[in-house]
C-alpha positions in Angstrom: 142.6 52.2 -88.7 139.4 50.6 -87.3 138.3 47.6 -89.4 135.3 45.3 -89.1 136.5 41.8 -89.9 133.5 39.9 -91.3 134.5 36.4 -92.2 132.6 33.3 -93.5 129.2 35.0 -93.9 128.1 32.0 -96.0 125.2 33.8 -97.7 123.5 34.4 -94.4 122.1 37.8 -95.0 120.1 37.8 -91.8 123.3 37.4 -89.7 125.1 40.0 -91.7 122.2 42.5 -91.3 122.3 41.9 -87.5 126.1 42.5 -87.4 126.0 45.6 -89.5 123.5 47.1 -87.1 126.2 46.7 -84.3 129.4 47.5 -86.1 129.3 51.3 -85.6 131.8 53.7 -87.1 134.7 51.9 -88.9 137.2 52.9 -91.6 136.8 49.7 -93.5 135.0 46.4 -93.7 137.0 43.3 -94.7 134.9 40.4 -96.0 137.3 37.5 -95.4 136.2 34.9 -97.9 133.3 32.5 -98.2 130.9 35.4 -98.3 128.3 34.1 -100.7 128.2 30.3 -100.2 124.8 29.9 -98.5 121.1 30.4 -98.8 121.0 34.1 -99.9 124.1 34.6 -102.0 123.0 37.6 -104.2 121.3 39.4 -101.3 124.4 39.0 -99.2 126.7 40.2 -101.9 124.5 43.2 -102.6 124.4 44.2 -98.9 128.2 43.9 -98.7 128.7 46.0 -101.8 126.2 48.6 -100.5 128.9 49.6 -98.0 130.8 51.3 -100.9 134.5 51.8 -101.1 135.1 50.9 -97.4 134.2 47.3 -98.3 137.2 45.1 -99.2 136.9 41.5 -100.3 139.2 38.5 -100.3 138.6 35.2 -101.8 137.8 32.0 -99.8 137.8 28.4 -100.8 134.1 28.7 -101.9 134.7 31.6 -104.2 137.6 29.7 -105.8 135.4 26.7 -106.2 132.7 28.8 -108.0 135.2 30.3 -110.3 136.9 27.0 -111.1 133.5 25.4 -112.1 133.2 22.9 -109.2 130.3 20.5 -110.3 128.9 20.1 -106.7 125.1 20.7 -106.8 125.4 23.5 -104.2 128.1 25.2 -106.3 126.0 24.9 -109.4 123.0 26.5 -107.6 125.2 29.3 -106.3 126.6 30.1 -109.8 123.0 30.3 -111.1 122.0 32.7 -108.4 125.1 34.8 -108.8 125.1 35.0 -112.6 126.8 38.2 -113.7 128.4 38.9 -110.3 132.1 39.6 -109.9 133.8 37.2 -107.5 137.4 37.3 -108.6 138.9 38.7 -105.5 142.5 38.7 -104.2 143.6 36.0 -101.7 144.9 38.6 -99.2 144.4 42.2 -98.2 146.8 44.3 -96.1 145.5 47.3 -94.1 147.3 49.3 -91.4 150.0 46.6 -91.0 147.5 43.7 -90.6 147.4 40.9 -93.2 143.9 39.6 -93.8 143.6 36.1 -95.4 141.0 33.4 -95.6 142.7 30.3 -94.0 146.4 31.0 -93.9 148.5 33.6 -95.8 149.4 30.9 -98.4 146.2 28.8 -98.6 142.5 29.3 -98.6 141.8 25.7 -97.2 144.5 24.8 -94.7 143.2 24.4 -91.2 144.8 25.9 -88.1 143.3 25.9 -84.6 144.9 26.4 -81.2 143.0 23.3 -80.1 144.5 21.0 -82.8 148.0 19.7 -82.4 148.4 19.0 -86.1 148.1 22.7 -87.0 150.9 24.1 -89.1 151.5 27.7 -88.2 154.7 28.1 -90.4 152.8 30.2 -93.0 152.1 32.9 -90.5 155.2 35.1 -91.0 153.7 38.6 -90.4 153.4 40.3 -87.1 149.6 40.6 -87.3 147.3 38.3 -89.2 143.6 37.9 -89.3 142.4 34.5 -90.7 139.1 32.5 -90.9 137.9 29.3 -92.6 137.5 27.2 -89.5 134.5 29.3 -88.1 136.1 29.1 -84.7 136.8 32.4 -83.0 140.2 32.7 -81.3 143.2 34.9 -80.7 146.7 33.4 -80.3 150.4 34.0 -80.7 152.2 31.5 -82.9 155.5 31.5 -84.9 156.1 35.1 -84.0 152.8 36.2 -85.3 149.7 37.5 -83.5 146.8 35.7 -85.1 143.1 36.3 -84.8 140.1 34.4 -86.2 136.9 36.5 -86.0 134.8 33.3 -86.3 131.9 33.0 -88.7 129.2 35.6 -89.2 126.8 33.1 -90.9 127.7 29.5 -89.9 128.6 29.5 -86.3 130.4 27.1 -84.0 129.9 26.6 -80.2 126.6 28.5 -79.9 124.1 30.1 -82.2 125.3 33.7 -82.9 127.0 35.8 -85.5 130.8 36.0 -84.8 133.1 38.8 -86.0 135.8 41.2 -84.8 136.9 44.8 -84.7 140.6 45.2 -85.6 142.4 48.4 -84.8 146.1 47.9 -85.6 147.5 45.4 -83.1 144.3 45.5 -81.0 141.6 42.9 -81.7 138.1 42.8 -80.1 136.3 39.6 -80.7 132.6 40.1 -80.9 129.4 38.0 -81.1 125.9 39.3 -82.2 122.8 37.5 -81.1 119.9 37.4 -83.6 116.9 35.1 -84.3 118.7 32.1 -85.5 115.6 29.9 -85.2 113.7 32.1 -87.7 116.7 32.4 -89.9 117.1 28.6 -90.0 113.5 28.1 -90.9 113.8 30.7 -93.7 116.9 29.0 -95.0 115.0 25.8 -95.5 112.7 27.6 -98.0 115.5 29.3 -99.9 116.2 26.5 -102.4 119.8 26.2 -101.3 120.7 22.5 -101.6 122.6 22.2 -98.3 120.2 21.7 -95.4 123.1 21.3 -93.0 123.6 25.1 -93.0 120.2 25.5 -91.3 120.9 22.5 -89.0 124.2 24.0 -87.8 122.6 27.3 -87.2 120.4 25.7 -84.5 123.0 23.2 -83.2 126.5 24.5 -84.0 129.5 22.2 -84.0 131.4 21.9 -80.8 135.2 22.0 -80.7 135.2 18.3 -79.9 133.2 17.5 -83.0 135.4 19.6 -85.2 138.6 18.0 -83.8 137.1 14.5 -84.3 136.3 15.3 -88.0 139.7 16.8 -88.5 141.4 13.7 -87.1 139.1 11.4 -89.1 138.2 10.0 -85.7 135.1 7.9 -85.3 134.4 7.6 -81.6 132.7 4.5 -80.1 130.2 6.2 -77.8 129.6 4.3 -74.6 126.9 5.3 -72.1 126.6 3.2 -69.0 124.4 3.1 -65.9 121.9 1.1 -63.8 118.9 2.8 -65.6 116.7 1.9 -62.7 114.7 3.4 -64.4 116.0 5.4 -67.3 114.5 9.0 -67.4 114.6 12.2 -69.4 117.9 13.3 -67.9 119.5 10.1 -69.3 117.9 10.7 -72.7 119.0 14.3 -72.8 122.6 13.4 -71.9 122.8 10.7 -74.6 121.3 13.0 -77.2 123.6 15.9 -76.3 126.7 13.6 -76.6 125.6 12.3 -80.0 125.2 15.9 -81.3 128.4 17.2 -79.7 130.6 14.4 -81.0 128.9 13.4 -84.2 128.0 10.0 -82.9 125.4 8.2 -85.1 124.5 6.0 -82.2 125.6 5.0 -78.7 126.3 1.6 -77.1 124.1 1.9 -74.0 125.5 -0.4 -71.3 123.0 -1.5 -68.7 125.0 -2.6 -65.7 123.9 -6.1 -64.7 125.4 -5.8 -61.2 126.6 -2.2 -60.4 129.4 -2.5 -57.9 128.5 0.7 -56.2 124.8 0.7 -55.8 121.8 -1.6 -55.1 119.3 -2.0 -57.9 115.5 -2.4 -57.5 114.7 -4.2 -60.8 116.5 -7.3 -62.2 118.9 -6.8 -65.1 116.6 -8.1 -67.8 113.9 -5.7 -66.8 116.2 -2.7 -66.7 117.5 -3.8 -70.1 114.0 -3.7 -71.5 113.3 -0.3 -70.0 116.6 1.0 -71.5 115.7 -0.3 -74.9 112.4 1.6 -74.7 114.3 4.8 -73.6 117.0 4.5 -76.3 115.3 2.9 -79.4 117.9 4.3 -81.8 120.9 3.0 -80.0 122.5 -0.4 -79.2 121.4 -1.4 -75.7 123.2 -4.3 -74.1 123.8 -5.8 -70.7 127.1 -4.9 -69.1 128.4 -7.9 -67.1 131.3 -5.9 -65.5 130.8 -4.3 -62.1 133.4 -1.6 -62.8 134.1 0.6 -65.8 137.8 -0.2 -66.0 137.0 -3.9 -66.1 134.7 -3.3 -69.1 137.2 -1.3 -71.0 140.0 -3.8 -70.4 137.9 -6.7 -71.5 136.0 -5.4 -74.5 138.7 -3.3 -76.2 136.5 -0.8 -78.0 138.0 1.3 -80.8 138.4 4.9 -79.7 135.9 4.6 -76.8 134.2 7.8 -75.6 132.6 7.2 -72.2 129.6 9.5 -71.7 128.8 10.7 -68.2 127.1 13.6 -66.3 128.9 16.3 -64.3 128.0 14.6 -61.0 129.8 11.4 -62.1 132.9 13.3 -63.0 132.8 15.1 -59.6 133.2 11.6 -58.0 135.5 10.2 -60.7 138.6 10.1 -58.5 136.8 7.5 -56.2 136.2 5.1 -59.1 138.3 2.0 -59.5 141.5 3.0 -61.2 140.5 6.3 -62.7 143.9 6.8 -64.3 143.6 3.5 -66.0 140.2 4.4 -67.4 141.7 7.5 -69.0 144.4 5.4 -70.6 141.7 3.3 -72.2 139.0 5.9 -73.1 138.2 9.5 -73.4 135.4 11.0 -71.2 132.5 13.1 -72.6 131.0 15.1 -69.7 127.6 16.8 -70.0 127.3 20.1 -68.1 124.4 22.5 -67.6 124.8 26.1 -68.9 125.9 28.3 -66.0 126.6 25.5 -63.6 129.6 25.8 -61.3 132.8 24.2 -62.7 135.1 24.6 -59.7 134.8 21.0 -58.5 135.0 19.6 -62.0 138.1 21.7 -62.8 139.7 20.4 -59.6 139.1 16.8 -60.5 140.4 17.3 -64.1 143.5 19.1 -62.7 144.3 16.0 -60.6 144.2 13.6 -63.5 147.3 12.5 -65.4 145.5 12.8 -68.8 143.3 15.9 -68.5 143.3 16.3 -72.3 141.1 13.2 -72.5 138.2 14.9 -70.7 135.8 16.7 -73.0 132.9 18.9 -71.9 129.6 19.5 -73.7 126.5 21.4 -72.7 123.1 19.9 -72.1 119.8 21.6 -71.1 119.0 21.4 -67.4 116.9 18.4 -66.3 115.9 17.6 -62.7 114.8 14.0 -63.3 115.8 11.6 -60.6 115.6 7.8 -60.6 115.2 7.8 -56.8 112.2 10.1 -57.0 110.6 8.1 -59.8 111.0 4.9 -57.8 109.3 6.7 -54.9 106.3 7.4 -57.1 107.1 11.0 -58.1 108.3 12.6 -61.3 106.8 10.2 -63.8 106.5 13.1 -66.2 110.3 12.8 -66.5 110.1 9.3 -67.8 110.0 8.7 -71.6 106.4 7.6 -72.6 107.5 4.1 -73.7 109.3 3.6 -70.4 106.3 4.8 -68.4 104.1 2.4 -70.2 106.3 -0.5 -69.3 106.5 0.6 -65.7 102.7 0.7 -65.5 102.1 -2.5 -67.3 104.6 -4.4 -65.2 103.6 -2.8 -61.9 107.2 -1.7 -61.3 108.4 0.6 -58.5 105.3 0.3 -56.5 107.0 -0.4 -53.2 
């Protein structure tokens, strides 16, 4: 029996339309909960019901909240939009030996992820189970059960797309459908739905690292160090990407007063002023320690997350006491889409705590402090930094 598993549509009728154009011939569609909670609830439900008897529905935590009278403003808005619509669906459906549930077979809100060591898989007591809720697509064997999560059709993680699966007995094909998420997000903002974060996450989906931090209640202290001689667009992009990926409201930007590994061209106070112009929304301070391990030992930050680029990780084994750094902090490493990972994987494989290295993607940027100091590439410098460089006559040879 060929089944299209369509989970966590979240009222995103644009995503559902795109997926249905790709599904092809199936025997059944299983809508795995949280179908209507989003910007176009009625239109989404009507499209799903238009599939006729092949459409099967199970309840998610949002459907339960709507039926139980949750007073949340978003729930009130949804109830108003869905007045007269039937949402009293069963918690599970079994088709062709596969159990379909929303979160776990016994709960519509428990969280299980292969990436999260606090996941409780004991509820999975069937040979084949399809679950959702976390919006993270995966396929894994746990507790004697083969478990698949199709991901979210309408509220994605990792990258903007619509995630779903084809289930044919024991075989699962995880799928992703690209569509115009930018246009969909813009349209969402005009729908009247009270939750603007749905549109935000369609453009910048949560990373695994951000999800795990939220699950653990962890609040990283983001640290971003460098000589910043001068700071440029690559630095700014790396900092912004880390803040998005790890839900960091701000960073502590550490301007190295005396880098132990390189010569600087401007004095510390000047580079501090340039960095404050480049990172106006962050805490920018002088770092008096020549080596990262000395900083971490002395300052004792709470859950420090040290942000760096891929080039820095490639040379990390040559840093002073790299293993001690990983005992004191996690690393957040920005990589460019499609860039080779062999050298980075080799470095991580040689570390004693590889689980403390987290990757996130950033857009390519060719800015170079060396080139800027040589008089080229000033278009890669933030305007406020460029103004200071001109006013002070810096980097003129």
